[in-house]
N, C-alpha and C positions, 0 to 999 in steps of 0.2 A: 236780733229781731224781736219786737214786742209780742208778736203772734206767729203762728205757723205760716210759712209761705203758702201762697195759693196753689191749688192743684193745676197742673199743666192742662190746658194751654193758657190759662190766665197767668199773670206774672206780677211781680212787685220788684222794688229795688231799694237800696239804702241800707245803712247799718254797717258799712265796711269798717273793720278795725285793724286789719293787717293785710298787706299785699306784698308779694315778692315774685320777681320773674328772673329768668336767665340763670337759675340755680341748677347744679348737677342733680339729676333725677334720683340718684342713689344716696344722696347726702341729706340728713335731717336739716330742716330750715328752722332755726329757733325763732320763737315769737312770744310775745306776752300780750294776752288779751284779758279783758275783764267783762263780766256780765252778772246780772242779778237773777235771783230765783224767779222762775216763771218765764224767762226769756228763752228764745230758741237760737241755737248756734249752728250756722251752716259753714261747711268747708268745701271749697271747690279746688280741684287740682287737675292738671293734665301735663303731658310732655309735649314739647313743640316750641313754636315761636309765634310771631305776629302773623305769620302766613297760615300755619297749619297747627291744629291742636289734636293730640292723639290720646285716647283713653281706652281702658278695657274694664270689664265688669266681672265681678265675682258672683257666685251663687251661694245660698238661695236668694230668691227675691225678698224684698222687705215686706213688712217692717221686721227689723232684726233686733233681738234682745241682746243688749250688751251691758257694760257697767263702766263708769268713770269714777276713779278713786273710791271704788266700793259702792257707789250709788247706782242703782238700776237705771238704765238709760235705753231708750228706744231709738234706733237709727233707721232713717228712711232716706230714699234717694232725693238728693238736693241737686238741682241741675240749672244750667244756663245754656242757651243756644247762641251765646256770644263768644268771641275769642277773648279769653281773660287777659291776654297780654295787651291786645288793642284797647280794651276797656279799662285797664288798670284795676280789674276786679269789681268794677262798678256797673256791670251789665245787669239786665233784668234776670230774675231767677224765679224758679217754680219748684214744686215738689211732685213726686210720683210715689205714693205710699207703697204701691205694689211693685215698684221697679227694683231691678238689681242694683247693688251698691258698686260704685267704682273702686278700683284698687288704689285708693289713696290712703296711705298709712299715717296715722296720727297718734303721737304719744302725748300723754297729759300728765302734768305734775302741778300741784298747787304750791310748790316751793319755788321761790324766785331768787335768782342770782344773776342779774342782767347788767351788762356794761352800758355806760352812757357817757356823753361828753367827750371832749378832746383834750389830750394831755398837752403840757407845756414843756418844751425842751429847755435845758439850762444854758445852752449856747456852747458849753464845753463838749457835749456829746452830740452825735449825729441825729438823735431823735429823742422824743419824749418817752418816758417809761410807759409801759402798757400793763394794765392790771386785768386779770381774768379771775373768775370764780370757777375753779376746777372741780370742787366738791360742794354740792348745794347744802344750805343750812337747814337740815332736818333736825327736829327736836330729838335729843339724846344721841346725836352723832357729831362727828367732827367736820366742820366746814373748812374749806381751803381757799385762800386767795394766793395767786401767783403773780409776781411782778417781774417783768423783763425790762432791765434798764441798761443804759449804754455809757454811763459816766464812770470815771475812775476816782477812786478814793472818796466815795460819797458816803455820807451817813444817811440811812434811810429810815423813814417812819411810816406807819400806817395810821391814818386818822379816821375816826368814825363819828357820825352824828345821825340825827333823825331828819330825813328829807333832803331834797336836792337844792342846789344853789348854782349860781353862775355869776361869780363875783370876780372881775378882773382886779389883780393887784400887781405891784411892780415885780413880784416874784413868780407870777403865773395865775391861772384862773382857779379859784376855789370852787369846787363842785359839790361840797358837802355843807349842808346847812348847820350852822352853829356846832362845829366840831367839839365834842365833849370828851373824847377818849383817844389817846395816842399810845402806840407801842413801837419799839424799835424793831427794824428788820435786821437779820443777820446777827442777832444777839447784841446789837449796838456796835459791832465792829465795822470798820470801813468796808465798803463794797466796791468791787470792780464790775466791769460789764458782765452781765449774766442774768440768771433767773434765781429769784429768791421767794421763799414761801412763808406765808403766815397762816397758822391754823388756829381755830377757835372751837373748843368743845362746847356745843350747845347743851345746856342742862336738860336732863330728861324730865321735863315738867310739861304735861299736856297743856297747861294754861298758856304756854308760850306760843302755841300754834296760832298763826295769824299775826304775830307781832311784827311790826315794821311800818314803813320802810326804814331799814337800817342802812345807812350809806357810808361807803368807804372810799378813801383816796390815798394814794402814796405820795409822799413828799420827800425829796432828797436834798441834802445840803452838801455842797462841796467846800469844805473849810478853807482850802488853799485860795479860793477865789471869792468866796461868799456867795456864789451863784446857787440858785435853787432850780429844781425841776419838779414838775408835778405830772402825775399820771392822769389818765381818764378815771372815771369813778365806777363803782359797782353798787347796786341796790339789792338788798336782801329783804325777803318776807319769809318768816319761818313757817314751817309746816311739819305735821306729824309724819 
């Protein structure tokens, strides 16, 4: 939001960046949002469904002094009187500066390791490889990509570039823009079905904070048939 939401009972709408419904209440819901200095960020959450929403409130009443990534931040009650499942998160909202805060837990990190795109199976295996970022790329630490693949006797590589792509080829869909860096998986030895890890030590240089997007994709070659398979992709933005 470009400005603070109006005080209840006035309302405003718009600015939705992320919405998810039907998720287990005790499981974190990953999301990636972006905003600029001076903007306001609202988070709405509740348990329930399209028929009934349930929420509870903590004490003390707002405004509540907190911090996000070490930056002092003031939290106030952000509310909607709509069912967020029915509205897809696009209902009218307001604020109550002196209201109690709901028990919606939110974790924040400026480090990004998000999956995107759809992998391409080789035809020899039952499914395309799946790539996940299991350890985020913080400056001075080791970041980890994990590939789960189902081909036999495959030679695996991880390719990196800057930015996303979506380029169909006879071998699969290339999801990394201008790949400029490749490394073998499994030390270059043939892989069977299973999980394989690639780690990268991010240099301890504060100037690297914010570098990105760095994009990764796994490519497998089956020498016996000449078939290729490609995973989904992952996008990194480095952070301290």
